[in-house]
PQR file of N, CA, C, O and H, with PARSE charges and radii, in Angstrom:
ATOM      1  N   MET A   1     -18.390  -4.468  -0.636 -0.4000 1.5000
ATOM      2  CA  MET A   1     -17.810  -5.347   0.315 -0.0000 2.0000
ATOM      3  C   MET A   1     -16.301  -5.097   0.488  0.5500 1.7000
ATOM      4  O   MET A   1     -15.766  -5.068   1.596 -0.5500 1.4000
ATOM      5  N   ASP A   2     -15.620  -4.908  -0.727 -0.4000 1.5000
ATOM      6  CA  ASP A   2     -14.191  -4.695  -0.625 -0.0000 2.0000
ATOM      7  C   ASP A   2     -13.810  -3.479   0.109  0.5500 1.7000
ATOM      8  O   ASP A   2     -12.801  -3.465   0.814 -0.5500 1.4000
ATOM      9  H   ASP A   2     -16.055  -4.931  -1.627  0.4000 1.0000
ATOM     10  N   LYS A   3     -14.625  -2.398  -0.036 -0.4000 1.5000
ATOM     11  CA  LYS A   3     -14.415  -1.142   0.667 -0.0000 2.0000
ATOM     12  C   LYS A   3     -14.467  -1.305   2.104  0.5500 1.7000
ATOM     13  O   LYS A   3     -13.588  -0.814   2.813 -0.5500 1.4000
ATOM     14  H   LYS A   3     -15.445  -2.410  -0.609  0.4000 1.0000
ATOM     15  N   ARG A   4     -15.508  -2.011   2.618 -0.4000 1.5000
ATOM     16  CA  ARG A   4     -15.718  -2.265   4.041 -0.0000 2.0000
ATOM     17  C   ARG A   4     -14.568  -2.976   4.675  0.5500 1.7000
ATOM     18  O   ARG A   4     -14.199  -2.674   5.810 -0.5500 1.4000
ATOM     19  H   ARG A   4     -16.221  -2.410   2.042  0.4000 1.0000
ATOM     20  N   ILE A   5     -13.960  -3.964   3.937 -0.4000 1.5000
ATOM     21  CA  ILE A   5     -12.933  -4.797   4.340 -0.0000 2.0000
ATOM     22  C   ILE A   5     -11.678  -3.868   4.420  0.5500 1.7000
ATOM     23  O   ILE A   5     -10.962  -3.876   5.421 -0.5500 1.4000
ATOM     24  H   ILE A   5     -14.259  -4.210   3.015  0.4000 1.0000
ATOM     25  N   LEU A   6     -11.452  -3.138   3.436 -0.4000 1.5000
ATOM     26  CA  LEU A   6     -10.256  -2.190   3.400 -0.0000 2.0000
ATOM     27  C   LEU A   6     -10.324  -1.170   4.400  0.5500 1.7000
ATOM     28  O   LEU A   6      -9.281  -0.729   4.882 -0.5500 1.4000
ATOM     29  H   LEU A   6     -12.034  -3.131   2.623  0.4000 1.0000
ATOM     30  N   ILE A   7     -11.479  -0.736   4.773 -0.4000 1.5000
ATOM     31  CA  ILE A   7     -11.597   0.305   5.827 -0.0000 2.0000
ATOM     32  C   ILE A   7     -11.129  -0.370   7.179  0.5500 1.7000
ATOM     33  O   ILE A   7     -10.375   0.276   7.906 -0.5500 1.4000
ATOM     34  H   ILE A   7     -12.327  -1.094   4.382  0.4000 1.0000
ATOM     35  N   GLU A   8     -11.496  -1.506   7.515 -0.4000 1.5000
ATOM     36  CA  GLU A   8     -11.151  -2.195   8.667 -0.0000 2.0000
ATOM     37  C   GLU A   8      -9.647  -2.472   8.660  0.5500 1.7000
ATOM     38  O   GLU A   8      -8.980  -2.250   9.671 -0.5500 1.4000
ATOM     39  H   GLU A   8     -12.109  -2.031   6.924  0.4000 1.0000
ATOM     40  N   LEU A   9      -9.119  -2.936   7.579 -0.4000 1.5000
ATOM     41  CA  LEU A   9      -7.691  -3.249   7.578 -0.0000 2.0000
ATOM     42  C   LEU A   9      -6.757  -1.985   7.568  0.5500 1.7000
ATOM     43  O   LEU A   9      -5.592  -2.053   7.961 -0.5500 1.4000
ATOM     44  H   LEU A   9      -9.660  -3.116   6.758  0.4000 1.0000
ATOM     45  N   ARG A  10      -7.324  -0.842   7.102 -0.4000 1.5000
ATOM     46  CA  ARG A  10      -6.568   0.410   7.120 -0.0000 2.0000
ATOM     47  C   ARG A  10      -6.216   0.786   8.547  0.5500 1.7000
ATOM     48  O   ARG A  10      -5.127   1.313   8.778 -0.5500 1.4000
ATOM     49  H   ARG A  10      -8.270  -0.787   6.782  0.4000 1.0000
ATOM     50  N   TYR A  11      -7.107   0.534   9.531 -0.4000 1.5000
ATOM     51  CA  TYR A  11      -6.841   0.964  10.834 -0.0000 2.0000
ATOM     52  C   TYR A  11      -6.059  -0.152  11.663  0.5500 1.7000
ATOM     53  O   TYR A  11      -5.354   0.119  12.635 -0.5500 1.4000
ATOM     54  H   TYR A  11      -7.991   0.106   9.343  0.4000 1.0000
ATOM     55  N   ASN A  12      -6.255  -1.375  11.192 -0.4000 1.5000
ATOM     56  CA  ASN A  12      -5.473  -2.429  11.867 -0.0000 2.0000
ATOM     57  C   ASN A  12      -5.183  -3.574  10.946  0.5500 1.7000
ATOM     58  O   ASN A  12      -5.993  -4.495  10.839 -0.5500 1.4000
ATOM     59  H   ASN A  12      -6.828  -1.595  10.403  0.4000 1.0000
ATOM     60  N   PRO A  13      -4.075  -3.551  10.287 -0.5600 1.5000
ATOM     61  CA  PRO A  13      -3.768  -4.557   9.292  0.2800 2.0000
ATOM     62  C   PRO A  13      -3.636  -6.014   9.790  0.5500 1.7000
ATOM     63  O   PRO A  13      -3.705  -6.985   9.037 -0.5500 1.4000
ATOM     64  N   ARG A  14      -3.435  -6.084  11.168 -0.4000 1.5000
ATOM     65  CA  ARG A  14      -3.309  -7.433  11.804 -0.0000 2.0000
ATOM     66  C   ARG A  14      -4.564  -7.905  12.367  0.5500 1.7000
ATOM     67  O   ARG A  14      -4.544  -8.871  13.129 -0.5500 1.4000
ATOM     68  H   ARG A  14      -3.379  -5.295  11.780  0.4000 1.0000
ATOM     69  N   MET A  15      -5.750  -7.273  12.044 -0.4000 1.5000
ATOM     70  CA  MET A  15      -6.960  -7.698  12.603 -0.0000 2.0000
ATOM     71  C   MET A  15      -7.310  -9.111  12.040  0.5500 1.7000
ATOM     72  O   MET A  15      -7.073  -9.401  10.867 -0.5500 1.4000
ATOM     73  H   MET A  15      -5.767  -6.488  11.425  0.4000 1.0000
ATOM     74  N   SER A  16      -7.867  -9.952  12.896 -0.4000 1.5000
ATOM     75  CA  SER A  16      -8.250 -11.317  12.524 -0.0000 2.0000
ATOM     76  C   SER A  16      -9.422 -11.344  11.612  0.5500 1.7000
ATOM     77  O   SER A  16     -10.175 -10.373  11.534 -0.5500 1.4000
ATOM     78  H   SER A  16      -8.060  -9.717  13.849  0.4000 1.0000
ATOM     79  N   LEU A  17      -9.596 -12.431  10.917 -0.4000 1.5000
ATOM     80  CA  LEU A  17     -10.683 -12.567  10.013 -0.0000 2.0000
ATOM     81  C   LEU A  17     -12.042 -12.610  10.807  0.5500 1.7000
ATOM     82  O   LEU A  17     -13.087 -12.181  10.317 -0.5500 1.4000
ATOM     83  H   LEU A  17      -8.984 -13.220  10.980  0.4000 1.0000
ATOM     84  N   ILE A  18     -11.962 -13.138  12.025 -0.4000 1.5000
ATOM     85  CA  ILE A  18     -13.165 -13.184  12.788 -0.0000 2.0000
ATOM     86  C   ILE A  18     -13.597 -11.823  13.220  0.5500 1.7000
ATOM     87  O   ILE A  18     -14.794 -11.536  13.200 -0.5500 1.4000
ATOM     88  H   ILE A  18     -11.113 -13.487  12.424  0.4000 1.0000
ATOM     89  N   ASP A  19     -12.644 -10.923  13.631 -0.4000 1.5000
ATOM     90  CA  ASP A  19     -13.002  -9.568  13.985 -0.0000 2.0000
ATOM     91  C   ASP A  19     -13.501  -8.764  12.817  0.5500 1.7000
ATOM     92  O   ASP A  19     -14.457  -7.998  12.942 -0.5500 1.4000
ATOM     93  H   ASP A  19     -11.672 -11.156  13.647  0.4000 1.0000
ATOM     94  N   ILE A  20     -12.833  -8.941  11.634 -0.4000 1.5000
ATOM     95  CA  ILE A  20     -13.358  -8.249  10.434 -0.0000 2.0000
ATOM     96  C   ILE A  20     -14.804  -8.780  10.179  0.5500 1.7000
ATOM     97  O   ILE A  20     -15.698  -7.989   9.880 -0.5500 1.4000
ATOM     98  H   ILE A  20     -12.057  -9.563  11.532  0.4000 1.0000
ATOM     99  N   SER A  21     -15.013 -10.007  10.285 -0.4000 1.5000
ATOM    100  CA  SER A  21     -16.327 -10.645  10.076 -0.0000 2.0000
ATOM    101  C   SER A  21     -17.366  -9.969  10.952  0.5500 1.7000
ATOM    102  O   SER A  21     -18.431  -9.567  10.483 -0.5500 1.4000
ATOM    103  H   SER A  21     -14.287 -10.650  10.528  0.4000 1.0000
ATOM    104  N   LYS A  22     -17.048  -9.853  12.193 -0.4000 1.5000
ATOM    105  CA  LYS A  22     -18.023  -9.230  13.170 -0.0000 2.0000
ATOM    106  C   LYS A  22     -18.328  -7.769  12.789  0.5500 1.7000
ATOM    107  O   LYS A  22     -19.477  -7.331  12.853 -0.5500 1.4000
ATOM    108  H   LYS A  22     -16.183 -10.179  12.574  0.4000 1.0000
ATOM    109  N   LYS A  23     -17.303  -7.040  12.400 -0.4000 1.5000
ATOM    110  CA  LYS A  23     -17.493  -5.635  12.070 -0.0000 2.0000
ATOM    111  C   LYS A  23     -18.249  -5.392  10.792  0.5500 1.7000
ATOM    112  O   LYS A  23     -19.028  -4.449  10.651 -0.5500 1.4000
ATOM    113  H   LYS A  23     -16.370  -7.397  12.348  0.4000 1.0000
ATOM    114  N   THR A  24     -17.981  -6.292   9.862 -0.4000 1.5000
ATOM    115  CA  THR A  24     -18.568  -6.108   8.465 -0.0000 2.0000
ATOM    116  C   THR A  24     -19.870  -6.942   8.230  0.5500 1.7000
ATOM    117  O   THR A  24     -20.602  -6.722   7.265 -0.5500 1.4000
ATOM    118  H   THR A  24     -17.348  -7.057   9.976  0.4000 1.0000
ATOM    119  N   LYS A  25     -20.110  -7.873   9.122 -0.4000 1.5000
ATOM    120  CA  LYS A  25     -21.284  -8.715   8.926 -0.0000 2.0000
ATOM    121  C   LYS A  25     -21.151  -9.618   7.843  0.5500 1.7000
ATOM    122  O   LYS A  25     -22.161 -10.024   7.268 -0.5500 1.4000
ATOM    123  H   LYS A  25     -19.516  -8.052   9.906  0.4000 1.0000
ATOM    124  N   LEU A  26     -19.937 -10.003   7.477 -0.4000 1.5000
ATOM    125  CA  LEU A  26     -19.671 -10.937   6.370 -0.0000 2.0000
ATOM    126  C   LEU A  26     -19.042 -12.147   6.886  0.5500 1.7000
ATOM    127  O   LEU A  26     -18.391 -12.066   7.927 -0.5500 1.4000
ATOM    128  H   LEU A  26     -19.116  -9.674   7.944  0.4000 1.0000
ATOM    129  N   SER A  27     -19.165 -13.311   6.249 -0.4000 1.5000
ATOM    130  CA  SER A  27     -18.609 -14.476   6.696 -0.0000 2.0000
ATOM    131  C   SER A  27     -16.999 -14.496   6.699  0.5500 1.7000
ATOM    132  O   SER A  27     -16.395 -13.757   5.921 -0.5500 1.4000
ATOM    133  H   SER A  27     -19.694 -13.378   5.403  0.4000 1.0000
ATOM    134  N   THR A  28     -16.405 -15.231   7.461 -0.4000 1.5000
ATOM    135  CA  THR A  28     -14.862 -15.308   7.455 -0.0000 2.0000
ATOM    136  C   THR A  28     -14.425 -15.839   6.066  0.5500 1.7000
ATOM    137  O   THR A  28     -13.434 -15.346   5.528 -0.5500 1.4000
ATOM    138  H   THR A  28     -16.895 -15.831   8.093  0.4000 1.0000
ATOM    139  N   LYS A  29     -15.084 -16.760   5.510 -0.4000 1.5000
ATOM    140  CA  LYS A  29     -14.739 -17.310   4.177 -0.0000 2.0000
ATOM    141  C   LYS A  29     -14.775 -16.224   3.089  0.5500 1.7000
ATOM    142  O   LYS A  29     -13.910 -16.136   2.217 -0.5500 1.4000
ATOM    143  H   LYS A  29     -15.889 -17.160   5.947  0.4000 1.0000
ATOM    144  N   THR A  30     -15.831 -15.405   3.199 -0.4000 1.5000
ATOM    145  CA  THR A  30     -15.924 -14.311   2.183 -0.0000 2.0000
ATOM    146  C   THR A  30     -14.838 -13.357   2.376  0.5500 1.7000
ATOM    147  O   THR A  30     -14.236 -12.882   1.413 -0.5500 1.4000
ATOM    148  H   THR A  30     -16.533 -15.477   3.907  0.4000 1.0000
ATOM    149  N   ILE A  31     -14.544 -13.036   3.683 -0.4000 1.5000
ATOM    150  CA  ILE A  31     -13.389 -12.061   3.940 -0.0000 2.0000
ATOM    151  C   ILE A  31     -12.097 -12.676   3.474  0.5500 1.7000
ATOM    152  O   ILE A  31     -11.319 -11.976   2.826 -0.5500 1.4000
ATOM    153  H   ILE A  31     -15.033 -13.422   4.465  0.4000 1.0000
ATOM    154  N   SER A  32     -11.803 -13.935   3.753 -0.4000 1.5000
ATOM    155  CA  SER A  32     -10.589 -14.549   3.338 -0.0000 2.0000
ATOM    156  C   SER A  32     -10.503 -14.482   1.811  0.5500 1.7000
ATOM    157  O   SER A  32      -9.451 -14.109   1.292 -0.5500 1.4000
ATOM    158  H   SER A  32     -12.435 -14.504   4.280  0.4000 1.0000
ATOM    159  N   ASN A  33     -11.510 -14.810   1.105 -0.4000 1.5000
ATOM    160  CA  ASN A  33     -11.512 -14.898  -0.424 -0.0000 2.0000
ATOM    161  C   ASN A  33     -11.299 -13.484  -0.926  0.5500 1.7000
ATOM    162  O   ASN A  33     -10.558 -13.276  -1.887 -0.5500 1.4000
ATOM    163  H   ASN A  33     -12.364 -15.113   1.527  0.4000 1.0000
ATOM    164  N   LYS A  34     -11.955 -12.475  -0.274 -0.4000 1.5000
ATOM    165  CA  LYS A  34     -11.824 -11.042  -0.844 -0.0000 2.0000
ATOM    166  C   LYS A  34     -10.411 -10.546  -0.618  0.5500 1.7000
ATOM    167  O   LYS A  34      -9.837  -9.890  -1.487 -0.5500 1.4000
ATOM    168  H   LYS A  34     -12.557 -12.643   0.506  0.4000 1.0000
ATOM    169  N   ILE A  35      -9.818 -10.865   0.586 -0.4000 1.5000
ATOM    170  CA  ILE A  35      -8.484 -10.353   0.822 -0.0000 2.0000
ATOM    171  C   ILE A  35      -7.510 -11.005  -0.113  0.5500 1.7000
ATOM    172  O   ILE A  35      -6.633 -10.306  -0.621 -0.5500 1.4000
ATOM    173  H   ILE A  35     -10.284 -11.398   1.292  0.4000 1.0000
ATOM    174  N   LYS A  36      -7.585 -12.248  -0.376 -0.4000 1.5000
ATOM    175  CA  LYS A  36      -6.748 -12.978  -1.396 -0.0000 2.0000
ATOM    176  C   LYS A  36      -6.918 -12.312  -2.748  0.5500 1.7000
ATOM    177  O   LYS A  36      -5.928 -12.080  -3.442 -0.5500 1.4000
ATOM    178  H   LYS A  36      -8.298 -12.816   0.037  0.4000 1.0000
ATOM    179  N   TYR A  37      -8.174 -11.990  -3.152 -0.4000 1.5000
ATOM    180  CA  TYR A  37      -8.412 -11.360  -4.402 -0.0000 2.0000
ATOM    181  C   TYR A  37      -7.777 -10.018  -4.494  0.5500 1.7000
ATOM    182  O   TYR A  37      -7.145  -9.678  -5.495 -0.5500 1.4000
ATOM    183  H   TYR A  37      -8.978 -12.178  -2.589  0.4000 1.0000
ATOM    184  N   LEU A  38      -7.944  -9.242  -3.440 -0.4000 1.5000
ATOM    185  CA  LEU A  38      -7.344  -7.872  -3.346 -0.0000 2.0000
ATOM    186  C   LEU A  38      -5.803  -7.891  -3.421  0.5500 1.7000
ATOM    187  O   LEU A  38      -5.174  -7.036  -4.045 -0.5500 1.4000
ATOM    188  H   LEU A  38      -8.457  -9.518  -2.627  0.4000 1.0000
ATOM    189  N   GLU A  39      -5.215  -8.931  -2.739 -0.4000 1.5000
ATOM    190  CA  GLU A  39      -3.710  -9.019  -2.750 -0.0000 2.0000
ATOM    191  C   GLU A  39      -3.244  -9.419  -4.157  0.5500 1.7000
ATOM    192  O   GLU A  39      -2.240  -8.887  -4.629 -0.5500 1.4000
ATOM    193  H   GLU A  39      -5.726  -9.626  -2.232  0.4000 1.0000
ATOM    194  N   LYS A  40      -3.970 -10.380  -4.873 -0.4000 1.5000
ATOM    195  CA  LYS A  40      -3.658 -10.881  -6.085 -0.0000 2.0000
ATOM    196  C   LYS A  40      -3.688  -9.771  -7.115  0.5500 1.7000
ATOM    197  O   LYS A  40      -2.859  -9.727  -8.024 -0.5500 1.4000
ATOM    198  H   LYS A  40      -4.786 -10.813  -4.489  0.4000 1.0000
ATOM    199  N   ASN A  41      -4.664  -8.863  -6.963 -0.4000 1.5000
ATOM    200  CA  ASN A  41      -4.867  -7.823  -7.955 -0.0000 2.0000
ATOM    201  C   ASN A  41      -4.218  -6.560  -7.554  0.5500 1.7000
ATOM    202  O   ASN A  41      -4.598  -5.499  -8.048 -0.5500 1.4000
ATOM    203  H   ASN A  41      -5.337  -8.899  -6.225  0.4000 1.0000
ATOM    204  N   ASP A  42      -3.184  -6.613  -6.618 -0.4000 1.5000
ATOM    205  CA  ASP A  42      -2.395  -5.463  -6.147 -0.0000 2.0000
ATOM    206  C   ASP A  42      -3.106  -4.342  -5.641  0.5500 1.7000
ATOM    207  O   ASP A  42      -2.593  -3.224  -5.687 -0.5500 1.4000
ATOM    208  H   ASP A  42      -2.875  -7.476  -6.217  0.4000 1.0000
ATOM    209  N   VAL A  43      -4.351  -4.550  -5.114 -0.4000 1.5000
ATOM    210  CA  VAL A  43      -5.081  -3.452  -4.457 -0.0000 2.0000
ATOM    211  C   VAL A  43      -4.399  -3.419  -3.027  0.5500 1.7000
ATOM    212  O   VAL A  43      -4.084  -2.333  -2.541 -0.5500 1.4000
ATOM    213  H   VAL A  43      -4.768  -5.458  -5.077  0.4000 1.0000
ATOM    214  N   ILE A  44      -4.187  -4.517  -2.403 -0.4000 1.5000
ATOM    215  CA  ILE A  44      -3.392  -4.634  -1.163 -0.0000 2.0000
ATOM    216  C   ILE A  44      -2.052  -5.008  -1.521  0.5500 1.7000
ATOM    217  O   ILE A  44      -1.806  -6.165  -1.861 -0.5500 1.4000
ATOM    218  H   ILE A  44      -4.442  -5.399  -2.798  0.4000 1.0000
ATOM    219  N   MET A  45      -1.114  -4.067  -1.468 -0.4000 1.5000
ATOM    220  CA  MET A  45       0.274  -4.472  -1.845 -0.0000 2.0000
ATOM    221  C   MET A  45       1.219  -4.737  -0.746  0.5500 1.7000
ATOM    222  O   MET A  45       2.416  -4.917  -0.970 -0.5500 1.4000
ATOM    223  H   MET A  45      -1.314  -3.127  -1.191  0.4000 1.0000
ATOM    224  N   GLY A  46       0.693  -4.766   0.479 -0.4000 1.5000
ATOM    225  CA  GLY A  46       1.566  -5.127   1.604 -0.0000 2.0000
ATOM    226  C   GLY A  46       1.001  -4.654   2.919  0.5500 1.7000
ATOM    227  O   GLY A  46       0.031  -3.898   2.974 -0.5500 1.4000
ATOM    228  H   GLY A  46      -0.280  -4.620   0.661  0.4000 1.0000
ATOM    229  N   TYR A  47       1.601  -5.094   3.919 -0.4000 1.5000
ATOM    230  CA  TYR A  47       1.119  -4.704   5.333 -0.0000 2.0000
ATOM    231  C   TYR A  47       2.314  -4.034   5.994  0.5500 1.7000
ATOM    232  O   TYR A  47       3.393  -4.622   6.061 -0.5500 1.4000
ATOM    233  H   TYR A  47       2.389  -5.708   3.874  0.4000 1.0000
ATOM    234  N   PHE A  48       2.142  -2.868   6.460 -0.4000 1.5000
ATOM    235  CA  PHE A  48       3.347  -2.053   6.848 -0.0000 2.0000
ATOM    236  C   PHE A  48       3.148  -1.688   8.398  0.5500 1.7000
ATOM    237  O   PHE A  48       2.054  -1.536   8.942 -0.5500 1.4000
ATOM    238  H   PHE A  48       1.265  -2.390   6.406  0.4000 1.0000
ATOM    239  N   MET A  49       4.355  -1.581   8.985 -0.4000 1.5000
ATOM    240  CA  MET A  49       4.453  -1.223  10.418 -0.0000 2.0000
ATOM    241  C   MET A  49       4.645   0.329  10.451  0.5500 1.7000
ATOM    242  O   MET A  49       5.344   0.911   9.621 -0.5500 1.4000
ATOM    243  H   MET A  49       5.243  -1.705   8.544  0.4000 1.0000
ATOM    244  N   THR A  50       4.001   0.940  11.432 -0.4000 1.5000
ATOM    245  CA  THR A  50       4.153   2.396  11.612 -0.0000 2.0000
ATOM    246  C   THR A  50       4.642   2.548  13.070  0.5500 1.7000
ATOM    247  O   THR A  50       4.023   2.061  14.016 -0.5500 1.4000
ATOM    248  H   THR A  50       3.434   0.467  12.106  0.4000 1.0000
ATOM    249  N   ILE A  51       5.750   3.226  13.193 -0.4000 1.5000
ATOM    250  CA  ILE A  51       6.265   3.468  14.608 -0.0000 2.0000
ATOM    251  C   ILE A  51       6.117   4.868  15.059  0.5500 1.7000
ATOM    252  O   ILE A  51       5.970   5.759  14.222 -0.5500 1.4000
ATOM    253  H   ILE A  51       6.253   3.622  12.424  0.4000 1.0000
ATOM    254  N   ASP A  52       6.144   5.107  16.251 -0.4000 1.5000
ATOM    255  CA  ASP A  52       6.174   6.410  16.875 -0.0000 2.0000
ATOM    256  C   ASP A  52       7.547   6.836  17.218  0.5500 1.7000
ATOM    257  O   ASP A  52       8.018   6.458  18.291 -0.5500 1.4000
ATOM    258  H   ASP A  52       6.263   4.384  16.931  0.4000 1.0000
ATOM    259  N   PRO A  53       8.276   7.621  16.380 -0.5600 1.5000
ATOM    260  CA  PRO A  53       9.706   7.990  16.549  0.2800 2.0000
ATOM    261  C   PRO A  53       9.963   8.706  17.833  0.5500 1.7000
ATOM    262  O   PRO A  53      11.097   8.683  18.311 -0.5500 1.4000
ATOM    263  N   VAL A  54       8.975   9.349  18.431 -0.4000 1.5000
ATOM    264  CA  VAL A  54       9.169   9.995  19.720 -0.0000 2.0000
ATOM    265  C   VAL A  54       9.475   8.962  20.801  0.5500 1.7000
ATOM    266  O   VAL A  54      10.306   9.225  21.671 -0.5500 1.4000
ATOM    267  H   VAL A  54       8.054   9.367  18.042  0.4000 1.0000
ATOM    268  N   LYS A  55       8.862   7.856  20.774 -0.4000 1.5000
ATOM    269  CA  LYS A  55       9.070   6.782  21.851 -0.0000 2.0000
ATOM    270  C   LYS A  55      10.474   6.287  21.757  0.5500 1.7000
ATOM    271  O   LYS A  55      10.975   5.720  22.728 -0.5500 1.4000
ATOM    272  H   LYS A  55       8.187   7.644  20.067  0.4000 1.0000
ATOM    273  N   PHE A  56      11.161   6.469  20.620 -0.4000 1.5000
ATOM    274  CA  PHE A  56      12.576   6.086  20.526 -0.0000 2.0000
ATOM    275  C   PHE A  56      13.570   7.189  20.755  0.5500 1.7000
ATOM    276  O   PHE A  56      14.787   7.034  20.649 -0.5500 1.4000
ATOM    277  H   PHE A  56      10.754   6.930  19.831  0.4000 1.0000
ATOM    278  N   GLY A  57      12.968   8.319  21.080 -0.4000 1.5000
ATOM    279  CA  GLY A  57      13.863   9.505  21.334 -0.0000 2.0000
ATOM    280  C   GLY A  57      14.140  10.279  20.152  0.5500 1.7000
ATOM    281  O   GLY A  57      15.040  11.117  20.199 -0.5500 1.4000
ATOM    282  H   GLY A  57      11.979   8.444  21.166  0.4000 1.0000
ATOM    283  N   PHE A  58      13.426  10.088  19.016 -0.4000 1.5000
ATOM    284  CA  PHE A  58      13.699  10.822  17.803 -0.0000 2.0000
ATOM    285  C   PHE A  58      12.660  11.880  17.575  0.5500 1.7000
ATOM    286  O   PHE A  58      11.470  11.705  17.835 -0.5500 1.4000
ATOM    287  H   PHE A  58      12.695   9.407  18.977  0.4000 1.0000
ATOM    288  N   SER A  59      13.187  13.043  17.052 -0.4000 1.5000
ATOM    289  CA  SER A  59      12.174  14.131  16.804 -0.0000 2.0000
ATOM    290  C   SER A  59      11.755  14.126  15.328  0.5500 1.7000
ATOM    291  O   SER A  59      10.718  14.675  14.957 -0.5500 1.4000
ATOM    292  H   SER A  59      14.154  13.186  16.841  0.4000 1.0000
ATOM    293  N   THR A  60      12.560  13.516  14.532 -0.4000 1.5000
ATOM    294  CA  THR A  60      12.296  13.417  13.046 -0.0000 2.0000
ATOM    295  C   THR A  60      12.562  11.921  12.664  0.5500 1.7000
ATOM    296  O   THR A  60      13.117  11.138  13.435 -0.5500 1.4000
ATOM    297  H   THR A  60      13.403  13.070  14.833  0.4000 1.0000
ATOM    298  N   PHE A  61      12.144  11.608  11.474 -0.4000 1.5000
ATOM    299  CA  PHE A  61      12.407  10.327  10.901 -0.0000 2.0000
ATOM    300  C   PHE A  61      12.438  10.340   9.376  0.5500 1.7000
ATOM    301  O   PHE A  61      11.887  11.268   8.784 -0.5500 1.4000
ATOM    302  H   PHE A  61      11.694  12.244  10.848  0.4000 1.0000
ATOM    303  N   LYS A  62      13.022   9.409   8.738 -0.4000 1.5000
ATOM    304  CA  LYS A  62      13.046   9.398   7.344 -0.0000 2.0000
ATOM    305  C   LYS A  62      11.787   8.716   6.755  0.5500 1.7000
ATOM    306  O   LYS A  62      11.179   7.833   7.360 -0.5500 1.4000
ATOM    307  H   LYS A  62      13.469   8.655   9.219  0.4000 1.0000
ATOM    308  N   LEU A  63      11.462   9.153   5.618 -0.4000 1.5000
ATOM    309  CA  LEU A  63      10.164   8.588   4.966 -0.0000 2.0000
ATOM    310  C   LEU A  63      10.590   8.032   3.630  0.5500 1.7000
ATOM    311  O   LEU A  63      11.284   8.664   2.834 -0.5500 1.4000
ATOM    312  H   LEU A  63      11.957   9.871   5.128  0.4000 1.0000
ATOM    313  N   LEU A  64      10.111   6.746   3.421 -0.4000 1.5000
ATOM    314  CA  LEU A  64      10.409   6.050   2.209 -0.0000 2.0000
ATOM    315  C   LEU A  64       9.171   5.907   1.413  0.5500 1.7000
ATOM    316  O   LEU A  64       8.128   5.445   1.877 -0.5500 1.4000
ATOM    317  H   LEU A  64       9.547   6.232   4.068  0.4000 1.0000
ATOM    318  N   PHE A  65       9.331   6.344   0.125 -0.4000 1.5000
ATOM    319  CA  PHE A  65       8.174   6.244  -0.850 -0.0000 2.0000
ATOM    320  C   PHE A  65       8.528   5.152  -1.767  0.5500 1.7000
ATOM    321  O   PHE A  65       9.693   4.972  -2.123 -0.5500 1.4000
ATOM    322  H   PHE A  65      10.178   6.719  -0.252  0.4000 1.0000
ATOM    323  N   GLN A  66       7.517   4.398  -2.168 -0.4000 1.5000
ATOM    324  CA  GLN A  66       7.699   3.277  -3.203 -0.0000 2.0000
ATOM    325  C   GLN A  66       6.680   3.653  -4.224  0.5500 1.7000
ATOM    326  O   GLN A  66       5.490   3.750  -3.924 -0.5500 1.4000
ATOM    327  H   GLN A  66       6.571   4.545  -1.879  0.4000 1.0000
ATOM    328  N   VAL A  67       7.178   3.887  -5.543 -0.4000 1.5000
ATOM    329  CA  VAL A  67       6.296   4.190  -6.621 -0.0000 2.0000
ATOM    330  C   VAL A  67       6.386   3.092  -7.665  0.5500 1.7000
ATOM    331  O   VAL A  67       7.464   2.658  -8.073 -0.5500 1.4000
ATOM    332  H   VAL A  67       8.145   3.808  -5.786  0.4000 1.0000
ATOM    333  N   GLN A  68       5.223   2.672  -8.066 -0.4000 1.5000
ATOM    334  CA  GLN A  68       5.238   1.672  -9.065 -0.0000 2.0000
ATOM    335  C   GLN A  68       4.346   2.069 -10.222  0.5500 1.7000
ATOM    336  O   GLN A  68       3.367   2.787 -10.023 -0.5500 1.4000
ATOM    337  H   GLN A  68       4.348   3.024  -7.734  0.4000 1.0000
ATOM    338  N   ASN A  69       4.661   1.618 -11.427 -0.4000 1.5000
ATOM    339  CA  ASN A  69       3.741   1.883 -12.567 -0.0000 2.0000
ATOM    340  C   ASN A  69       2.683   0.892 -12.686  0.5500 1.7000
ATOM    341  O   ASN A  69       1.848   0.986 -13.586 -0.5500 1.4000
ATOM    342  H   ASN A  69       5.457   1.034 -11.588  0.4000 1.0000
TER
END
């Protein structure tokens, strides 16, 4: 179950619980509980924005890595 939810969130972290529910065939309550569990146990550590630097006139961009033990 967790893997199916993570696959959907990987492509669209802002996807609604209802949309995830439809794609995974799981109830919205199950999805909500699983996401809370994954966040609490640091499997999901955040939701990040990705931008297209070309649309801002940049040909390169800086990359930030965050490493945790």
